[in-house]
N, CA and C atoms as a LAMMPS dump frame, in Angstrom:
ITEM: TIMESTEP
0
ITEM: NUMBER OF ATOMS
267
ITEM: BOX BOUNDS ff ff ff
-5.0000000000000000e+02 5.0000000000000000e+02
-5.0000000000000000e+02 5.0000000000000000e+02
-5.0000000000000000e+02 5.0000000000000000e+02
ITEM: ATOMS id mol type element x y z
1 1 1 N 1.07 -1.311 -0.044
2 1 2 C -0.138 0.037 -0.339
3 1 3 C 1.074 2.023 0.03
4 2 1 N 0.484 2.213 -0.509
5 2 2 C 1.079 3.161 -0.307
6 2 3 C 0.916 4.571 0.732
7 3 1 N 1.864 5.051 0.514
8 3 2 C 2.114 6.177 2.196
9 3 3 C 2.329 7.165 2.122
10 4 1 N 2.244 8.605 2.967
11 4 2 C 2.994 10.198 2.401
12 4 3 C 3.258 9.617 4.498
13 5 1 N 4.499 10.108 4.715
14 5 2 C 4.88 9.99 6.093
15 5 3 C 5.457 11.892 5.95
16 6 1 N 4.965 12.524 6.599
17 6 2 C 5.619 13.606 6.899
18 6 3 C 6.177 13.355 8.423
19 7 1 N 6.841 14.272 8.905
20 7 2 C 7.647 14.113 10.395
21 7 3 C 7.529 16.141 10.725
22 8 1 N 7.879 16.2 12.028
23 8 2 C 7.834 17.447 12.447
24 8 3 C 8.554 16.817 13.637
25 9 1 N 10.718 16.814 13.826
26 9 2 C 11.886 16.514 14.723
27 9 3 C 12.299 17.891 15.029
28 10 1 N 12.477 18.193 16.657
29 10 2 C 13.365 19.361 16.62
30 10 3 C 14.857 19.257 16.679
31 11 1 N 14.905 17.919 17.055
32 11 2 C 16.561 17.779 16.628
33 11 3 C 17.233 17.245 15.562
34 12 1 N 18.117 17.987 14.889
35 12 2 C 18.653 17.762 13.499
36 12 3 C 18.715 16.758 13.493
37 13 1 N 20.313 15.627 14.164
38 13 2 C 20.484 14.727 14.946
39 13 3 C 19.369 13.306 14.139
40 14 1 N 18.418 13.306 15.223
41 14 2 C 17.789 12.1 14.837
42 14 3 C 16.428 12.525 13.961
43 15 1 N 16.309 13.785 13.251
44 15 2 C 15.773 14.222 11.851
45 15 3 C 16.002 14.136 11.263
46 16 1 N 17.57 13.72 11.426
47 16 2 C 18.827 13.112 9.769
48 16 3 C 18.562 11.844 9.523
49 17 1 N 18.968 11.448 11.205
50 17 2 C 18.221 9.699 10.426
51 17 3 C 16.838 9.051 10.167
52 18 1 N 16.536 10.365 10.378
53 18 2 C 14.736 9.874 9.792
54 18 3 C 14.623 9.367 8.449
55 19 1 N 15.347 10.727 7.928
56 19 2 C 15.061 11.507 6.744
57 19 3 C 16.391 9.565 6.139
58 20 1 N 17.839 9.544 6.386
59 20 2 C 18.238 8.25 5.806
60 20 3 C 17.842 7.357 6.165
61 21 1 N 16.7 7.329 7.233
62 21 2 C 16.354 5.575 7.292
63 21 3 C 14.806 5.149 5.866
64 22 1 N 14.173 7.019 5.513
65 22 2 C 13.313 6.774 4.661
66 22 3 C 13.417 6.527 3.629
67 23 1 N 14.576 7.919 3.144
68 23 2 C 14.448 6.831 2.084
69 23 3 C 15.289 5.948 1.009
70 24 1 N 15.772 4.794 2.782
71 24 2 C 15.799 3.4 2.351
72 24 3 C 14.225 3.177 1.538
73 25 1 N 13.376 3.437 2.206
74 25 2 C 12.133 2.966 1.739
75 25 3 C 11.081 3.598 0.346
76 26 1 N 11.694 5.078 0.163
77 26 2 C 10.913 5.437 -0.292
78 26 3 C 11.498 6.631 -0.963
79 27 1 N 11.005 7.551 -1.061
80 27 2 C 10.862 8.975 -2.164
81 27 3 C 10.636 10.804 -1.548
82 28 1 N 11.617 10.954 -1.151
83 28 2 C 11.493 12.628 -0.494
84 28 3 C 10.288 13.162 -1.362
85 29 1 N 9.46 13.758 -0.689
86 29 2 C 9.065 15.013 -1.893
87 29 3 C 8.887 16.236 -1.218
88 30 1 N 9.036 16.714 0.095
89 30 2 C 9.295 18.094 0.606
90 30 3 C 10.427 17.591 1.642
91 31 1 N 10.723 18.787 2.317
92 31 2 C 11.538 18.564 3.145
93 31 3 C 11.374 17.412 4.748
94 32 1 N 10.251 17.24 4.85
95 32 2 C 9.723 16.672 5.483
96 32 3 C 8.59 15.678 5.299
97 33 1 N 8.539 15.219 4.009
98 33 2 C 7.458 14.218 3.645
99 33 3 C 8.191 13.749 2.945
100 34 1 N 7.759 12.173 2.168
101 34 2 C 7.914 10.825 2.247
102 34 3 C 7.103 10.228 1.25
103 35 1 N 7.444 9.707 0.18
104 35 2 C 5.994 8.753 -0.219
105 35 3 C 6.455 7.365 0.081
106 36 1 N 6.389 6.055 0.406
107 36 2 C 7.113 4.627 -0.436
108 36 3 C 5.547 4.017 -0.411
109 37 1 N 5.924 3.01 -0.696
110 37 2 C 5.167 2.004 -0.649
111 37 3 C 5.516 1.005 -0.099
112 38 1 N 4.774 0.177 0.516
113 38 2 C 5.249 -0.891 1.102
114 38 3 C 4.271 -1.983 1.531
115 39 1 N 4.786 -2.896 1.653
116 39 2 C 3.638 -3.939 2.673
117 39 3 C 3.048 -3.656 4.167
118 40 1 N 1.843 -4.428 5.276
119 40 2 C 2.329 -4.163 5.691
120 40 3 C 3.682 -4.93 6.487
121 41 1 N 4.163 -5.701 6.526
122 41 2 C 4.675 -6.533 6.902
123 41 3 C 6.204 -4.921 6.913
124 42 1 N 6.758 -4.496 5.79
125 42 2 C 7.351 -3.374 5.876
126 42 3 C 6.634 -2.016 7.206
127 43 1 N 5.212 -1.826 6.762
128 43 2 C 5.219 -0.783 7.472
129 43 3 C 5.622 -1.463 9.441
130 44 1 N 5.103 -2.454 9.551
131 44 2 C 5.642 -2.935 11.207
132 44 3 C 6.628 -2.508 10.571
133 45 1 N 7.262 -2.91 10.453
134 45 2 C 9.133 -3.064 10.322
135 45 3 C 9.34 -1.923 10.878
136 46 1 N 8.974 -0.79 9.721
137 46 2 C 9.43 0.616 9.797
138 46 3 C 8.939 1.747 11.232
139 47 1 N 7.753 1.488 11.169
140 47 2 C 6.862 2.23 12.501
141 47 3 C 8.125 1.405 13.889
142 48 1 N 8.347 0.647 14.425
143 48 2 C 9.515 0.034 15.301
144 48 3 C 10.125 0.954 14.947
145 49 1 N 11.291 1.319 13.913
146 49 2 C 12.272 1.673 13.397
147 49 3 C 12.301 2.932 14.034
148 50 1 N 11.077 3.872 12.993
149 50 2 C 10.94 4.84 14.28
150 50 3 C 10.44 4.832 15.259
151 51 1 N 9.976 4.013 16.037
152 51 2 C 9.415 4.814 17.42
153 51 3 C 10.872 4.444 18.269
154 52 1 N 11.717 3.588 17.586
155 52 2 C 12.642 3.311 18.402
156 52 3 C 14.244 5.021 18.03
157 53 1 N 13.989 5.658 17.271
158 53 2 C 14.366 6.645 16.886
159 53 3 C 13.975 8.161 17.75
160 54 1 N 12.841 8.22 17.398
161 54 2 C 12.104 9.645 18.261
162 54 3 C 12.199 9.584 19.707
163 55 1 N 11.899 11.183 19.466
164 55 2 C 11.483 11.12 21.379
165 55 3 C 10.102 11.783 21.51
166 56 1 N 8.678 10.302 21.704
167 56 2 C 8.536 10.767 21.409
168 56 3 C 7.426 11.731 22.395
169 57 1 N 8.015 12.171 22.937
170 57 2 C 7.687 13.407 23.808
171 57 3 C 7.821 14.441 22.874
172 58 1 N 8.402 15.047 22.246
173 58 2 C 8.761 16.649 21.875
174 58 3 C 8.256 16.329 20.529
175 59 1 N 9.252 14.832 19.73
176 59 2 C 8.956 14.505 18.045
177 59 3 C 6.871 14.201 17.349
178 60 1 N 6.786 14.273 16.669
179 60 2 C 5.99 13.831 15.703
180 60 3 C 6.435 13.154 14.127
181 61 1 N 5.193 11.776 14.009
182 61 2 C 5.502 11.333 12.919
183 61 3 C 3.632 11.067 12.59
184 62 1 N 3.698 11.917 11.301
185 62 2 C 2.747 11.259 10.8
186 62 3 C 2.833 9.792 9.813
187 63 1 N 1.394 8.476 9.112
188 63 2 C 2.136 7.478 8.113
189 63 3 C 0.181 7.843 7.54
190 64 1 N -0.016 8.626 6.473
191 64 2 C -1.053 8.851 6.207
192 64 3 C -1.091 7.812 4.754
193 65 1 N -1.854 6.402 5.168
194 65 2 C -2.101 5.975 3.769
195 65 3 C -3.039 6.021 2.355
196 66 1 N -2.737 6.206 1.337
197 66 2 C -3.405 6.398 0.421
198 66 3 C -3.97 5.276 0.191
199 67 1 N -4.815 5.252 -0.592
200 67 2 C -6.217 4.115 -1.068
201 67 3 C -5.323 4.005 -2.327
202 68 1 N -5.671 3.131 -3.616
203 68 2 C -5.495 1.949 -4.541
204 68 3 C -6.025 3.361 -5.758
205 69 1 N -7.362 3.439 -4.861
206 69 2 C -8.523 4.022 -5.101
207 69 3 C -8.512 6.164 -6.327
208 70 1 N -7.524 5.859 -5.203
209 70 2 C -6.864 7.72 -5.455
210 70 3 C -5.589 7.572 -5.856
211 71 1 N -5.157 6.926 -5.893
212 71 2 C -3.384 7.52 -5.824
213 71 3 C -3.196 7.902 -7.021
214 72 1 N -4.079 7.917 -8.363
215 72 2 C -4.161 8.303 -9.773
216 72 3 C -5.033 10.325 -9.215
217 73 1 N -5.418 10.16 -8.307
218 73 2 C -5.948 11.028 -8.846
219 73 3 C -4.593 12.232 -8.137
220 74 1 N -3.611 12.399 -7.778
221 74 2 C -3.004 13.256 -6.775
222 74 3 C -2.985 14.259 -7.378
223 75 1 N -3.208 15.25 -7.394
224 75 2 C -2.373 16.005 -8.038
225 75 3 C -1.103 16.778 -7.552
226 76 1 N 0.096 16.957 -8.194
227 76 2 C 0.496 17.755 -8.304
228 76 3 C 1.477 18.494 -8.819
229 77 1 N 1.882 20.056 -8.719
230 77 2 C 1.39 21.021 -9.286
231 77 3 C 3.321 21.717 -9.137
232 78 1 N 3.343 22.486 -9.463
233 78 2 C 5.088 23.064 -9.913
234 78 3 C 6.445 22.587 -10.707
235 79 1 N 6.879 22.507 -9.784
236 79 2 C 7.94 21.856 -10.199
237 79 3 C 7.725 20.51 -10.874
238 80 1 N 7.791 20.178 -12.668
239 80 2 C 7.94 18.849 -12.853
240 80 3 C 9.226 17.698 -12.162
241 81 1 N 8.788 16.502 -11.861
242 81 2 C 9.707 15.467 -11.69
243 81 3 C 10.571 15.031 -12.93
244 82 1 N 11.199 14.709 -12.136
245 82 2 C 12.456 14.178 -13.128
246 82 3 C 12.695 13.283 -12.919
247 83 1 N 12.347 12.385 -14.381
248 83 2 C 12.271 11.44 -14.862
249 83 3 C 13.964 10.289 -14.28
250 84 1 N 13.243 9.512 -14.037
251 84 2 C 14.46 8.101 -13.969
252 84 3 C 15.098 8.131 -15.58
253 85 1 N 16.414 8.631 -15.547
254 85 2 C 16.662 7.948 -16.82
255 85 3 C 17.254 5.854 -17.301
256 86 1 N 17.294 5.604 -18.134
257 86 2 C 17.781 4.379 -18.228
258 86 3 C 18.521 4.058 -19.308
259 87 1 N 19.659 3.737 -19.218
260 87 2 C 20.823 3.94 -19.791
261 87 3 C 22.14 1.907 -20.245
262 88 1 N 21.859 2.105 -21.346
263 88 2 C 22.35 0.588 -21.751
264 88 3 C 23.709 0.177 -21.628
265 89 1 N 24.486 -0.505 -20.908
266 89 2 C 25.865 0.181 -21.352
267 89 3 C 26.37 -0.865 -22.084
């Protein structure tokens, strides 16, 4: 399933660790926002890793599920995304 993950982390070190963790799972679309496509098991693993990383008294992480029914209706405005280029060696 597709998810949008956003976060508000005050500590630079923790925020950078979270950003690096999320880069392993998906694509950064904004400074504190990622798109990820995960199985239920991958989501549970990621949530455990996030919970062990953040300070639950000061930090916030939101994981929004995006239904497959609406994924094609997502509107993206502004700078166009770079397409992944393929190369044949």
